[in-house]
C-alpha positions in Angstrom: 105.4 119.3 113.9 107.8 121.0 116.2 108.6 124.0 118.3 110.2 126.7 116.2 110.8 130.5 116.6 107.7 132.4 115.5 109.6 134.4 112.9 111.3 131.5 111.1 110.4 131.6 107.4 109.0 128.2 106.2 108.6 127.1 102.6 106.7 124.0 101.6 108.3 121.6 99.2 105.5 121.2 96.6 106.4 117.6 96.1 105.7 116.9 99.8 103.2 119.4 101.1 100.4 121.6 99.9 100.8 124.1 102.6 102.4 124.9 106.0 99.9 126.0 108.6 99.5 126.1 112.4 97.0 124.2 114.4 96.5 124.5 118.2 97.6 121.4 120.0 94.3 121.4 121.8 92.5 120.5 118.4 94.2 117.1 118.6 94.2 116.7 122.3 90.4 117.2 122.3 90.2 114.7 119.3 88.4 116.9 116.8 88.7 114.3 114.0 86.0 114.5 111.3 86.2 110.8 110.6 88.6 107.9 110.7 90.0 106.2 107.6 90.2 102.4 107.9 93.1 101.2 105.8 93.6 97.4 106.0 97.1 96.1 105.1 97.7 92.4 105.0 94.5 91.8 107.0 95.3 94.3 109.7 93.1 97.3 110.1 94.8 100.7 110.7 92.5 103.4 112.1 93.9 106.7 110.8 92.2 109.9 111.9 91.3 112.7 109.5 91.2 116.3 110.7 89.8 119.3 108.9 91.2 122.7 110.0 90.6 126.0 108.2 90.1 124.4 104.8 93.1 122.0 105.2 92.9 118.2 105.7 95.4 116.4 107.9 95.3 112.7 107.0 97.5 109.7 106.1 101.1 109.7 107.2 100.8 113.1 108.9 97.9 111.9 110.9 99.7 108.6 111.8 102.6 110.6 113.2 100.1 112.7 115.2 98.7 109.5 116.7 102.1 108.5 117.9 102.9 112.0 119.3 99.5 112.1 121.1 99.9 108.6 122.5 103.6 108.6 123.4 104.1 112.3 124.2 100.8 113.1 125.9 99.5 109.7 127.1 96.3 109.9 125.1 94.3 106.7 124.7 94.7 106.7 120.9 96.0 103.8 118.8 96.2 103.0 115.1 95.0 99.5 115.8 92.0 100.1 118.0 88.6 101.1 116.5 87.8 104.7 117.7 84.4 106.3 118.1 82.8 108.3 115.3 82.3 107.7 111.6 84.6 105.3 109.6 85.6 105.4 105.9 86.8 102.1 104.6 89.4 101.8 101.8 90.1 98.7 99.7 92.4 96.2 101.4 96.1 96.4 100.4 99.0 94.1 100.5 102.3 95.5 101.8 105.2 95.7 99.5 107.1 93.2 101.6 104.3 90.6 101.3 104.3 90.9 97.5 108.0 90.0 97.3 108.8 86.9 95.3 112.3 86.5 96.6 113.8 85.2 99.8 116.2 87.1 102.0 119.1 85.5 100.1 117.7 87.0 96.9 116.8 83.7 95.2 113.4 82.7 94.1 111.5 80.6 96.7 111.3 76.9 95.9 107.9 75.5 95.0 106.8 71.9 95.2 104.5 70.2 92.6 102.0 68.5 94.8 
């Protein structure tokens, strides 16, 4: 996302993006999501919108960044932690990589008691 000169040549990195395309800001300001993905991490639900535009799908991290832009930059009442209107698609619960760690901050294994 950004403001760029209209004639700037853009090339997608195939390891990062499938395509580069333009979407009018009004599509997001009017909240034209097709559904919301519910991704629960460590017991906390994240409500991530999914947008379909001209055969493209905007979801995941791109959609999460859009939520922040819309909330912080445009004052929209949109939040990753509040259930929105519309259809929801639930994904299996995940654990964060940090919660799966078996070492302490000092790098040693945590002590365990035999009780």
